[in-house]
C-alpha positions in Angstrom: 118.0 96.4 90.8 115.5 96.7 93.6 115.2 99.5 96.5 113.7 99.5 99.3 112.1 102.4 99.3 110.2 105.0 102.8 106.4 103.2 103.0 105.1 103.6 99.9 106.1 102.3 96.5 107.4 100.4 93.7 110.6 97.5 95.6 109.7 97.8 98.1 110.3 94.7 100.3 109.1 93.1 103.4 110.4 90.8 105.4 110.2 87.6 105.7 107.9 85.5 107.7 107.2 82.0 109.3 104.4 81.0 107.1 101.4 80.9 110.8 98.1 78.6 109.4 95.3 81.2 110.1 91.3 81.4 108.9 90.2 82.7 105.4 90.4 86.4 105.4 87.8 87.6 103.5 88.1 89.7 100.3 89.6 93.6 101.0 87.2 96.1 100.2 87.5 99.7 99.9 85.4 102.5 102.0 83.1 104.8 100.8 86.5 107.6 100.9 87.6 105.6 97.4 86.0 107.3 94.6 84.3 105.6 92.7 85.7 103.5 89.2 82.6 105.5 87.7 84.3 108.3 87.7 86.8 106.6 85.1 83.6 106.4 82.6 85.9 103.7 80.8 87.4 105.9 79.0 91.1 107.4 78.2 91.7 111.0 79.8 94.3 113.7 78.8 95.4 116.6 81.7 97.9 118.4 82.2 100.6 118.9 85.3 103.6 121.0 85.8 107.1 120.5 87.4 108.7 123.1 88.9 106.6 125.4 86.3 107.8 122.7 83.8 104.5 121.1 81.9 104.0 116.7 81.3 101.4 116.1 79.5 99.5 112.4 79.3 97.2 110.4 79.3 94.8 108.0 81.8 93.0 104.7 81.7 90.2 104.9 82.0 89.0 101.5 80.6 92.3 99.9 82.4 92.4 101.3 85.1 89.1 102.0 86.4 90.0 102.3 90.3 93.4 104.2 90.2 92.3 106.8 86.8 89.3 107.3 88.9 91.3 108.2 92.3 93.9 110.4 90.0 90.5 112.4 88.5 89.2 113.1 91.5 92.5 113.9 93.7 93.2 116.6 90.6 89.2 117.8 90.0 89.9 118.5 94.0 93.4 120.0 94.3 94.7 117.9 96.4 98.2 117.6 94.6 98.3 121.0 93.9 101.0 122.2 95.8 102.3 118.9 96.2 106.1 117.6 95.6 107.4 114.8 94.3 109.8 113.7 97.0 112.0 110.9 95.9 114.1 109.6 93.3 115.7 106.4 92.0 119.0 107.1 89.5 120.5 103.5 89.1 118.5 99.2 88.6 114.9 102.0 88.6 114.4 105.1 86.3 111.3 106.7 88.0 110.4 110.1 90.7 107.4 109.5 92.8 105.0 112.8 93.8 101.6 112.9 95.7 102.7 112.6 99.4 101.5 116.2 100.8 103.8 115.4 104.0 106.3 114.6 101.5 108.4 111.9 103.5 106.5 109.0 101.9 104.2 107.7 104.3 101.3 110.1 103.2 97.8 110.1 101.6 94.4 111.1 101.1 93.1 110.0 104.4 91.9 106.3 103.1 92.8 103.6 101.0 92.3 101.1 97.6 92.6 98.5 95.7 93.4 96.6 93.7 95.9 96.4 91.3 94.7 97.5 87.5 96.8 97.5 84.9 99.6 95.2 86.3 102.9 94.4 83.2 103.2 90.4 83.1 106.9 90.7 82.4 107.6 93.7 85.1 108.7 96.2 82.5 107.8 99.5 83.1 108.1 101.4 80.1 109.3 105.2 79.6 106.8 106.9 80.2 104.1 105.1 82.8 102.8 106.2 85.0 102.3 103.9 88.2 101.0 103.6 91.5 102.8 103.4 94.3 102.2 101.3 97.1 103.5 98.8 100.1 104.7 95.6 99.3 103.3 92.7 99.6 100.1 94.2 100.0 97.3 95.5 96.5 95.2 97.2 98.6 97.5 99.8 100.4 97.5 102.7 97.6 96.7 106.5 98.2 97.7 109.3 96.2 101.3 108.6 96.1 102.2 107.1 91.7 105.5 107.1 90.3 106.9 108.5 86.7 108.9 105.8 85.0 111.6 108.3 82.5 113.8 104.9 81.9 112.8 101.0 81.2 112.9 100.1 84.1 112.3 96.6 85.4 109.9 96.9 89.2 110.0 92.3 90.5 106.5 92.1 91.3 106.0 90.9 94.7 102.8 88.6 96.4 100.6 90.9 96.1 102.1 91.1 92.3 102.8 94.0 90.0 101.6 98.1 90.4 99.5 99.3 88.6 99.4 101.2 85.3 97.4 103.3 84.7 98.6 106.4 82.6 101.2 107.1 81.0 103.5 111.1 79.7 103.0 112.3 76.2 104.4 114.8 76.4 107.3 116.8 78.6 109.4 113.4 80.0 112.4 115.8 79.1 111.7 117.9 81.9 111.8 115.2 84.2 115.4 113.2 82.7 116.6 116.9 83.5 115.3 116.2 87.5 116.7 112.6 87.3 120.6 114.2 86.0 120.6 116.4 88.9 120.7 113.7 91.5 119.8 113.4 95.2 120.1 116.1 98.1 122.7 112.8 99.8 124.2 111.8 96.1 123.0 108.6 96.6 120.9 106.5 94.2 117.1 106.2 96.0 116.8 109.6 97.3 115.1 113.6 97.8 115.6 115.2 94.5 118.8 117.4 94.9 116.7 120.3 94.3 112.4 120.5 95.6 109.9 119.4 92.3 106.3 120.7 93.2 103.5 119.4 91.2 101.0 122.5 90.3 98.6 122.8 87.1 96.9 119.9 87.3 94.2 119.8 84.6 92.1 116.2 83.3 89.6 115.6 80.4 
């Protein structure tokens, strides 16, 4: 039930490597380009977005995942997500629609990466409606603009870096995501681009 993602996403697998003795590395830090977690204000945010003109409403957890929430709020208010596609759909084992890459390839982002992982479920279970950050396997400081919508209960196993930041949930409109999933992928596989182009628009947060 785990899938090899393009480069950023849940379930990304990292080739095994021999253990090499190294000097302890410094704790990773975010660059000045990363939005300040204080933007999240330690509160729950509400908002909505359109997937091909179908509205989806959500809550964002500024208290439980301040860095990821501050990032999403900042990008949304800057208009970053307008017209960006949802480039990835999985339909077996893991049930997610992945969005937020301006290149549509699975490798793009806002020009920075951030961490750490926040509010990841201890049991690796991501319930229906969860909003979570995509990242590179094994790297807890590789999040950017890509996120995924869980449209069916999914077990996404933690890796060496941990789990995946849960920064919100869908409060209405999840049926629209399920309709997208029911249409399947462009190549008929259980892991690929949606058969129909899916575009984000009308993103709001308050």
